[in-house]
C-alpha positions in Angstrom: 31.3 3.6 36.6 32.2 1.2 33.5 33.3 3.1 30.9 30.6 0.3 28.5 27.9 -1.1 28.7 26.8 -4.9 27.1 23.5 -5.4 25.2 21.8 -8.8 23.8 19.3 -9.1 21.0 16.9 -11.8 20.7 14.7 -11.7 17.7 11.8 -14.3 18.9 8.5 -15.2 17.8 5.8 -12.4 19.4 3.8 -15.0 21.6 7.6 -16.1 22.7 9.3 -13.0 23.9 8.0 -12.7 27.4 9.2 -16.0 28.0 12.4 -15.3 26.4 12.6 -12.1 28.0 12.5 -14.1 31.4 15.2 -16.6 30.4 17.6 -13.8 29.5 16.3 -11.6 32.9 19.4 -13.1 35.6 22.2 -12.6 33.0 21.7 -9.0 32.5 20.3 -5.6 34.6 18.1 -4.6 32.3 15.5 -6.5 30.1 12.5 -4.6 27.3 11.1 -6.1 24.6 8.8 -4.6 21.9 7.2 -5.9 18.7 8.8 -5.4 15.3 5.7 -3.4 12.8 4.3 -5.4 10.6 5.9 -8.7 11.3 5.2 -11.8 14.1 8.2 -11.0 15.8 9.5 -9.2 18.7 12.7 -8.2 19.8 14.2 -8.5 23.2 16.9 -6.7 24.4 19.2 -7.0 27.7 21.6 -4.5 29.1 24.5 -5.9 31.1 27.1 -3.7 33.0 29.5 -6.7 32.7 30.0 -9.3 29.7 27.0 -11.9 29.6 28.9 -15.1 29.3 27.7 -16.2 26.0 27.8 -20.0 26.5 25.7 -20.0 29.4 23.6 -17.5 27.7 22.6 -19.5 24.5 21.7 -22.5 27.1 19.4 -20.5 29.0 17.7 -19.4 25.8 17.7 -23.1 24.2 16.4 -24.4 27.2 13.7 -22.0 26.8 12.9 -22.7 23.1 12.6 -26.4 23.8 10.2 -26.2 26.3 7.9 -24.3 24.1 8.7 -25.6 21.1 10.2 -23.0 19.0 13.3 -23.2 16.8 16.3 -21.1 19.7 16.9 -17.7 18.1 21.0 -16.3 17.5 22.1 -14.7 20.8 23.5 -11.0 19.2 25.9 -9.8 22.4 27.2 -6.3 21.5 29.4 -3.8 23.6 27.9 -0.3 23.8 28.3 3.3 26.1 26.5 4.1 28.9 25.3 7.2 27.1 23.9 5.1 24.3 22.2 2.4 26.5 20.4 5.6 28.0 19.2 6.6 24.3 17.9 2.8 23.4 15.7 3.0 25.8 14.2 6.3 25.2 14.0 5.4 21.4 12.3 2.2 22.6 9.8 3.4 24.3 8.8 7.0 23.0 5.7 8.5 24.6 2.3 6.7 23.2 -1.0 8.3 23.0 -3.8 5.5 22.5 -7.2 7.1 23.3 -7.5 9.1 26.3 -4.5 7.5 27.8 -0.3 9.3 27.1 1.8 7.0 28.2 5.9 8.1 29.0 9.0 7.4 30.4 11.1 8.3 33.0 12.7 10.4 30.6 10.4 12.7 29.0 10.8 16.1 29.9 7.9 17.0 26.9 4.5 18.5 27.9 1.8 16.3 28.5 -1.0 16.6 25.6 -4.4 18.3 27.1 -7.1 16.7 28.0 -5.0 13.1 28.1 -4.5 10.7 31.2 -0.7 10.8 32.3 0.7 7.5 33.1 4.5 7.4 33.5 5.7 3.6 32.9 9.4 3.7 33.1 11.2 1.7 30.1 12.8 -0.7 32.2 9.2 -2.2 32.8 10.1 -3.9 29.6 5.8 -5.3 28.1 4.2 -3.2 30.8 5.0 -0.2 28.7 1.9 0.4 26.3 3.6 -0.4 23.0 2.9 -4.1 22.8 -0.2 -4.6 20.9 -2.3 -6.9 23.8 -1.8 -4.0 26.2 -2.7 -1.1 23.6 -5.9 -3.5 22.9 -6.9 -2.9 26.5 -6.4 0.3 26.5 -8.4 0.6 24.1 -10.7 -1.6 25.2 -11.2 1.1 28.7 -11.4 3.9 26.2 -14.5 3.3 25.2 -16.5 2.0 28.0 -18.5 4.1 29.4 -17.6 7.0 32.2 -19.7 6.2 35.3 -19.5 1.9 34.4 -16.6 1.5 36.5 -17.2 1.5 40.5 -14.8 -1.7 41.7 -12.2 -3.0 39.5 -9.8 -6.3 39.3 -6.6 -6.3 37.0 -5.7 -9.8 37.4 -1.8 -10.5 36.1 -0.8 -6.8 36.6 2.5 -7.1 35.1 3.5 -3.4 35.4 0.1 -1.9 36.9 -0.2 0.0 33.7 -3.8 -0.9 33.1 -4.5 -0.7 37.0 -3.3 2.6 36.6 -5.4 3.7 33.7 -8.3 2.3 35.5 -7.9 4.2 38.6 -6.8 7.5 37.2 -10.1 7.4 34.6 -12.5 6.0 37.1 -11.1 7.2 40.2 -12.0 3.4 41.9 -10.5 1.4 44.2 -8.5 -1.7 42.1 -7.0 -5.0 42.8 -3.9 -5.7 41.1 -2.7 -9.3 41.0 0.0 -11.0 39.7 2.1 -14.3 40.3 5.5 -12.9 39.8 7.1 -11.5 42.4 9.1 -9.1 40.3 6.2 -7.5 38.8 4.5 -6.9 41.8 7.4 -5.0 43.4 7.4 -3.0 39.6 3.5 -2.4 39.6 3.7 -0.9 43.2 7.0 1.2 42.4 5.1 2.8 39.3 1.6 2.6 41.4 2.9 5.3 44.1 5.3 6.9 40.9 1.7 7.9 39.9 0.0 8.7 42.8 -2.7 5.9 42.6 -1.6 4.4 46.3 -4.7 5.2 47.8 -6.9 3.3 45.1 -4.6 0.6 44.1 -4.2 -2.6 46.3 -1.0 -4.7 45.1 -1.0 -8.0 45.8 0.9 -11.2 44.4 -0.1 -14.6 44.3 -1.5 -17.4 41.8 -4.6 -16.9 40.0 -7.9 -16.2 42.4 -6.7 -17.9 45.3 -5.9 -14.8 47.3 -7.8 -13.8 50.6 -8.2 -10.2 49.5 -10.8 -11.5 47.0 -12.5 -13.6 48.7 -16.5 -12.7 48.7 -16.2 -9.9 46.4 -17.6 -9.0 42.7 -16.2 -6.4 40.9 -17.7 -4.9 37.5 -14.4 -4.7 35.5 -12.5 -7.8 35.6 -9.6 -7.2 32.8 -6.8 -9.7 32.5 -4.0 -9.8 29.8 -2.2 -12.6 29.8 -1.8 -15.9 27.8 -4.6 -18.0 26.3 -4.1 -21.0 28.0 -4.3 -19.4 31.6 -7.5 -17.3 30.6 -9.0 -20.7 29.4 -8.3 -22.4 32.6 -9.3 -20.0 34.8 -12.6 -19.0 33.5 -14.7 -20.3 36.1 -12.8 -18.5 38.8 -13.3 -14.9 36.6 -16.8 -15.9 36.3 -17.2 -16.1 40.2 -15.7 -12.9 40.7 -17.1 -10.6 38.2 -20.7 -8.7 39.3 -23.7 -9.7 36.8 -23.8 -7.4 34.3 -19.9 -6.2 34.8 -17.5 -6.4 31.9 -14.1 -8.5 31.4 -11.6 -7.3 28.7 -9.4 -10.9 28.0 -5.9 -9.8 26.7 -2.5 -11.8 25.5 -3.9 -13.9 22.8 -3.3 -14.3 19.3 -6.3 -13.6 16.9 -5.9 -17.5 16.0 -6.3 -18.2 20.0 -10.2 -16.4 20.4 -12.3 -19.0 19.7 -10.9 -21.3 22.5 -10.5 -18.3 25.0 -14.4 -17.1 23.9 -15.8 -20.9 23.9 -14.4 -21.2 27.6 -16.0 -17.9 28.8 -19.4 -18.7 27.0 -19.9 -21.4 29.2 -19.8 -19.7 31.9 -22.5 -16.6 31.2 -20.2 -14.4 29.7 -21.3 -12.5 25.8 -19.0 -11.0 23.4 -19.5 -7.4 23.1 -16.3 -6.2 21.2 -13.2 -7.7 19.5 -10.0 -5.7 19.0 -7.3 -6.3 17.0 -3.5 -4.5 17.0 -1.1 -6.3 15.6 -1.8 -9.6 15.2 -3.1 -10.0 19.1 -6.6 -9.7 20.2 -8.4 -8.2 23.1 -11.7 -9.6 23.5 -14.3 -7.3 25.8 -17.6 -8.9 27.6 -20.2 -9.2 29.4 -21.2 -11.4 32.4 -25.3 -11.9 31.6 -27.0 -9.9 34.3 -29.4 -12.2 36.4 -32.9 -11.8 36.2 
């Protein structure tokens, strides 16, 4: 094993964190990002066994910044010991309690709180650990739904699978978890297995709602924690798959983007039931008008 590891750090805008994490992913062995409390920025951190080529990383970051129309952040590469790398991950993703849900990493050796629903989500799964404001908003929304209100569910843009796992564990109902990112699908499948929920959760890959497994189906819960633009774009498709009277949870949008997302879904017969804001991120809970 190498005597040293290399850490790569970027300070970026909240809404651009995922894109910058993807930009440096090829140059690292693991990448994670967390919000900076009380600020509008996020910290993207990558770890590598080999020294990343700084000029190559800077170029990748610059391309990502240009594509998003934001300033390219400074790239900070430093050398650390393997022992400190493990500690860094544990510090970045300590156990988290959101309502009845208790999220912990693979290195957690403490006691799970009584009457909490435990979910094991390794820190290496980055934004799907529950630390991000949009994920927390979704968990708060799920925590507030009635116990018997969910019989079938769809997690569109499932990432690490944390929300699908939360739904399966709370309601013991079948869940379809979907993502267009093959790597996310692989991670979600591992997390589903680690939480013992392969019998209830089906993880599939592919863009949007165009999947054979969804054809002809209606769900009484659809949750989608992605970004504002794709939420608006897929609002019509979503309305075709949510059952009358069903609940929709939308996240991944900033508070300033609420209006455009709400307008698109109101046009599809959905009404706002609850608004949740965590660290500048908004989660919207909507309901489909029941057919008369």
